[in-house]
Legacy VTK file of the C-alpha trace (Angstrom):
# vtk DataFile Version 3.0
C-alpha trace
ASCII
DATASET POLYDATA
POINTS 261 float
92.413 77.036 147.613
91.716 77.291 151.807
88.861 79.933 152.703
91.766 81.703 156.244
94.719 82.428 157.326
96.449 83.312 161.412
97.951 86.890 161.666
98.615 88.582 164.219
97.523 92.134 165.131
100.125 95.042 164.758
98.736 97.791 165.584
95.730 100.835 164.099
96.245 103.561 161.646
95.034 105.769 159.285
95.359 106.070 155.495
93.360 108.377 152.701
90.927 106.845 149.795
90.470 107.316 147.186
87.689 109.943 147.729
90.649 111.891 150.226
88.658 110.690 152.953
90.340 109.126 156.477
89.714 105.724 157.053
90.808 104.087 160.450
92.535 100.530 159.465
94.373 97.511 161.719
97.915 95.838 159.909
97.701 92.537 160.358
101.201 90.265 159.782
100.398 87.336 158.489
102.631 84.432 159.659
104.232 81.612 157.548
101.241 79.392 157.879
101.260 75.705 156.991
99.213 72.949 156.273
98.832 70.194 159.415
96.268 67.947 158.682
93.007 67.494 156.591
90.045 66.755 157.649
87.998 64.349 155.332
84.302 63.232 155.681
85.059 59.691 154.900
87.268 59.598 157.813
86.326 62.854 160.551
83.193 62.994 159.211
83.319 66.900 158.063
85.276 68.163 155.463
88.306 71.049 156.853
91.836 71.948 156.734
94.241 72.649 159.863
96.827 75.156 159.630
99.256 75.809 161.605
101.353 79.289 162.395
104.035 80.543 164.453
106.952 78.855 166.799
106.657 76.756 170.159
108.594 77.636 172.887
107.613 74.475 174.995
105.831 71.591 172.744
104.012 68.950 174.470
105.021 65.523 173.534
102.001 65.493 170.747
102.583 68.174 169.762
106.421 67.481 168.341
104.530 63.887 166.706
102.278 65.743 164.834
104.958 68.399 163.829
107.899 64.947 162.513
104.562 63.434 161.018
104.003 66.961 158.828
107.403 67.254 158.212
107.268 70.907 159.660
111.195 72.706 161.176
109.312 74.027 163.623
106.027 72.949 166.173
103.306 75.085 165.508
102.779 77.546 167.717
98.601 77.936 167.468
96.465 75.656 164.837
92.970 76.679 163.660
90.693 74.985 161.256
89.142 76.707 158.363
86.943 75.774 155.221
88.904 74.872 151.833
88.456 74.204 148.416
90.072 71.542 146.332
92.953 69.555 146.802
96.015 70.429 150.056
99.420 68.362 151.063
100.204 68.115 154.731
103.319 70.274 154.761
102.434 72.819 152.119
103.178 76.282 152.473
100.007 78.562 152.081
101.051 82.455 151.035
98.773 85.843 151.129
98.539 86.652 148.378
97.069 83.533 147.287
94.173 83.711 150.083
93.649 87.271 150.193
93.115 90.564 147.544
92.848 93.730 147.822
88.644 95.052 148.143
87.622 91.791 149.780
85.909 91.086 152.883
87.248 89.547 156.218
85.915 88.375 159.413
88.532 88.817 161.954
88.377 86.252 165.172
90.476 87.114 168.484
90.558 87.141 171.939
89.250 90.516 173.089
90.710 92.811 175.965
90.519 91.494 179.222
89.171 94.772 181.406
89.123 92.803 184.947
85.455 93.216 187.087
83.107 96.015 185.838
79.767 96.589 187.271
76.711 97.345 184.914
77.073 100.896 183.981
80.460 100.504 182.210
79.960 96.681 181.306
76.477 96.744 179.834
75.632 101.038 179.151
73.093 100.741 182.333
71.468 104.514 182.778
71.614 104.077 187.121
68.912 104.808 189.177
67.752 108.230 190.179
70.059 110.959 191.708
67.407 112.957 194.261
64.693 111.944 196.521
67.273 110.100 199.566
69.108 107.739 196.958
72.679 108.432 197.669
73.805 104.766 196.642
72.299 104.104 193.755
73.952 106.085 191.144
75.862 103.183 189.471
73.091 99.745 190.716
71.888 97.479 188.784
68.467 98.688 190.188
65.543 95.110 190.995
66.630 91.729 189.804
63.448 89.827 190.484
60.418 88.923 189.153
58.426 88.653 192.566
56.583 85.696 193.526
56.216 84.420 190.071
58.737 82.953 189.265
60.347 83.406 192.739
63.493 83.376 191.180
66.178 84.643 188.962
66.668 84.175 185.392
69.554 82.824 183.978
71.571 85.133 181.658
70.630 88.521 183.504
73.224 91.232 182.811
74.646 91.790 185.700
78.223 93.137 187.542
81.186 90.561 186.322
84.113 90.224 184.441
84.375 92.374 180.925
86.251 91.585 178.367
88.626 88.246 177.653
86.424 86.307 175.626
85.764 85.220 171.749
84.960 87.908 169.563
84.426 88.142 165.537
83.868 91.290 163.760
82.346 90.685 160.032
82.790 92.491 156.725
85.967 94.493 157.374
87.471 95.369 153.903
91.250 94.390 152.861
92.698 98.397 151.918
95.772 97.175 150.905
97.691 94.136 150.667
101.661 94.144 151.146
103.087 91.204 149.583
106.827 91.442 150.396
106.395 92.489 154.002
103.016 89.962 154.210
101.034 92.615 155.626
96.983 93.496 155.626
95.308 96.675 156.208
92.162 96.075 156.916
89.461 98.704 157.728
87.803 99.341 161.023
89.347 97.676 164.353
89.875 94.150 164.888
89.397 92.644 168.686
92.793 92.073 171.022
95.517 93.482 171.919
98.538 94.703 169.816
100.839 91.131 169.557
97.550 89.106 170.134
96.699 86.224 167.595
93.632 86.788 165.455
91.844 84.105 162.425
91.597 86.093 159.151
88.978 84.208 157.481
86.366 85.020 154.259
83.689 86.614 155.113
80.049 85.797 154.043
78.675 89.051 153.891
78.588 90.865 150.346
79.670 94.462 149.270
76.121 96.819 149.488
74.884 97.291 146.161
74.723 101.219 146.038
77.110 103.344 144.442
78.519 105.417 146.674
78.370 109.183 145.553
81.727 110.968 143.439
82.950 114.502 145.374
83.337 117.261 142.982
86.663 118.558 141.725
84.693 121.857 141.762
81.822 122.756 144.352
79.000 123.837 142.422
77.762 126.830 143.913
73.620 127.847 143.327
71.614 126.189 141.236
72.052 125.086 137.581
71.757 127.643 135.211
68.912 126.967 132.782
69.318 125.654 129.191
68.126 127.902 125.696
65.646 126.921 123.795
66.936 125.542 120.284
66.202 127.151 117.087
63.823 124.034 116.289
62.051 124.641 119.467
61.507 128.348 118.810
60.143 127.574 115.162
57.754 125.047 116.504
56.626 127.349 119.126
55.877 130.181 116.291
54.782 128.227 113.554
50.670 127.379 115.460
48.625 124.903 113.471
46.486 125.990 110.560
42.734 125.211 110.843
41.045 123.419 108.086
38.135 123.766 106.398
36.782 120.762 108.546
37.688 122.027 111.499
35.963 123.789 113.869
37.226 126.726 116.097
37.600 125.631 119.539
34.712 127.782 122.156
35.953 131.380 123.476
35.988 131.019 127.610
33.650 132.881 129.054
33.958 134.591 132.354
32.583 132.847 135.906
29.182 134.113 136.687
27.777 134.915 133.059
25.589 132.582 131.369
LINES 1 262
261 0 1 2 3 4 5 6 7 8 9 10 11 12 13 14 15 16 17 18 19 20 21 22 23 24 25 26 27 28 29 30 31 32 33 34 35 36 37 38 39 40 41 42 43 44 45 46 47 48 49 50 51 52 53 54 55 56 57 58 59 60 61 62 63 64 65 66 67 68 69 70 71 72 73 74 75 76 77 78 79 80 81 82 83 84 85 86 87 88 89 90 91 92 93 94 95 96 97 98 99 100 101 102 103 104 105 106 107 108 109 110 111 112 113 114 115 116 117 118 119 120 121 122 123 124 125 126 127 128 129 130 131 132 133 134 135 136 137 138 139 140 141 142 143 144 145 146 147 148 149 150 151 152 153 154 155 156 157 158 159 160 161 162 163 164 165 166 167 168 169 170 171 172 173 174 175 176 177 178 179 180 181 182 183 184 185 186 187 188 189 190 191 192 193 194 195 196 197 198 199 200 201 202 203 204 205 206 207 208 209 210 211 212 213 214 215 216 217 218 219 220 221 222 223 224 225 226 227 228 229 230 231 232 233 234 235 236 237 238 239 240 241 242 243 244 245 246 247 248 249 250 251 252 253 254 255 256 257 258 259 260
């Protein structure tokens, strides 16, 4: 079976877990997904499956040709390649419950919100310059970007002001809180990249759940320390009955006070 599906971000909400704690979740609607092509190592050099979802308003001729060859009624709006196991047929429809289940960890990839041109304070969290000693215009400036005579140039990849957001982002290890088969929707713990209505790719995560046991919250809180347990009758009888000394046993020496020899 395939290890991913294409979905649409609906909105964020919150639910209560089994400990009655508030958990932020993101609702994702999974569109009908179809197998467009199957990549094989013999022909393509790698193993993957190409899936498509949605309906394109203005499709190009190559896309229309692929849809006709696959046997689809509509041209997919978006296609993605994911890993798969087993056998798949071109044109086969993949349903939500066949891939994901409650409690599973997934990785969600999408295009983050574009926030336009931003300075280094907002984009990278710079602290800015000092607010005193005559530097009235250095509060949000990046400061020095050079490295003196050696190497005498600005390094590539330096954190500077520029376009913020609008790039591919992946949130890993998000837990599936609920699976609605009828509405074909998922509730994923936490936030996912993108705005409402944006298309995202949901894949099975390679991360595993933590091995520790989450502490249970008691129904009735315990105030103060626990009561000391009273000794049982057997313990009392063992304490009262001291062992008698035999004929061959010697009496232990009495302790002498300090200073006496």
